[in-house]
N, C-alpha and C positions, 0 to 999 in steps of 0.2 A: 638296713634303714628302709623306711617306707619309700617306695619308688615314686608314688603319686605325691605324698606329702612333701618330698624334697623339691619338687618342681615349683618354681615361683609362678604366681598368677599375674599375667600381664594385664595392665590397666590401659584400655584403649583411650584414644582422645575423646574428650567430652564426658568422661566418667571420673567421679571422685570417690575415694574410699577413705572412710574415717573410722578409727578404732577408739572407742571410749572406754571408760572404766568397766571392769568385769567382762571384757571382750565383747562388748556390744558393737557390732560392725554395721555401719551405715554405708550403703552403696547408692549413689545418685547418678543417673544417666539420662539419656534423651527420652526413654520410655517411662521413667518414674523413679521412685525411691523404694529401696528395700532395707528393712532393719531386722537383724537377727542376733540373738544372744548365743554366742558360741562357747564351747567348753573353756572354763576359766584356766585349766591347767596349761593350755597351749599358749605360746607366745607369738602374737601376730604383729608384724612390723610392716609399715609401708616404706619401701626403699625406692625412691625415685618413681619410676613407672611400673613398679611391680610390688606385689604383696608376698611376703615370705612368712611361712609358718614353721616354727621350731618347737620340738618337744623337750620336756625337762629330763626325762629318763627313758630307759629302754624296757620299761615294764610293758607287758602285753596290752594292757588297757591304753597306755600312752601311745603305743604304736598304732592301734586301731583308731584312736581319736585324731592322730596326726593326719592320716589320709582323709578322714571324714571332714575335718575342719577345712582343709585345703579345697576339697571338692565343693563344700557348701559355699565357700567364698567365690569359687569359680562359677558356680551355678547362678549366684547373685549377679556377678558381672555380666554373664551371658544374657541373663533375664532382662537387665535394664538396657542392654544394647540391642539385642535381636528379639527377645521375648520367646515364649514357648508356645507350642500348639500341639494338640492331639486331635486326630481325625477319627470319628466313629461312623460306622455304616449301619443303617437299619435295614435288615433283610427280612422278608416275609410278606405274604399276601395280606394286604390291609394294614400292614405296619407302617406308620409314618410319624413324622415329627413336624410340629409347627411352632412358631414363635410369635409372641406379642409382648412388646416391651422387654422386660428382663425375665419373662416367664416362658419356659420351654414346656410344651405340651406334647406328650408321647402317647400315641395310640398303639398299644402292643398286644392286642387280642384279649385284654382283660375286659371286664364288664364296665370299667370306668377308664377315662383317660388319666394318665399319670402326669402330674404337674410338678415341675422343678423350677426353683428360682435361682438365678445366677448368684453365686456368692460374691462378696466384695473382692474386687481385683481380678475377677475371672469373667470372660465374656464368651457366649456361645453364638456361633454364626451358622445359619442353615444354607446349604446349597441344594436346591431342589427339596424333595420331601424325605430323602433318605440319607443325607450326608450332614453330620453335625461336626463342626470344628470348634474345639474348646481352646481359647487363647488367653494368655496372661503373661505377667512378668515373673511370677513366683512358680517355679517348677513343681514344688510340692502341692500347691493348691490346684494347679492345672491337672496334674496326674490324679489327685484325689477326686476332683469333680468328674473327670472322665470315667474313673472307676465306678463312681456312684451311678452315673447314667447307665453304664454297661450292666451294672447289677440289677437294674429294673427288669431286664429280660436277657439273660446270658444266651449266647448261641448254643443251639442243641446239635448233637452230632449226626442226626438222621436226615433232616432237611436243611440244616444250616440257618434256621430261622432265629432271629434275635438281634441283639446289638453287639457288634464286634468292632475291634480296632481295625483301621484300614490296612495295617500291615500284619494283622494276625491271620494265621492259617488254622482253619478248623479241621481237625482230623475227622473225616466222615466214616460212619459205620454203615454196614449193610443191614437193611431192615429184615423183617420176618420173612422166612422162606417156608412155604407150605409143604405138607407131606406129599409124597408121590406114591 
């Protein structure tokens, strides 16, 4: 049986979880509300202070959906209580980020500045000119927007220039070595 799917999701104080028809789960907490349509095959029940997910059969597809459904519900509960954040660093001479309103402007060595608008439910915060923090309650949206920012100029292995995650380690390469 799925080890993750078997675990119940604890509902902290101040959080409500409602399961509607077609497994539409609504999680409301201090930071906001998240609504997600989960796989119809899974049976989701709110039992007291926890959510239990059960699967109908032991088919391979059902086993994989079991763990996924439980994890998605857990991510929603964590999102409305603590929220999610990803920290990105801009490295390189002349590379910098600036913010005005909900528009993030990145100068990344291109002939033009790259402008990005914060998607709904996601907020970017700047610390100095080279640290971008992406915050939000939806783990998927936060991760997606952080990945889109990073894609504007990925870190390169020779000088380490570009946008990288704060916890990412870039494997450096040795540059050209001339003939002797």
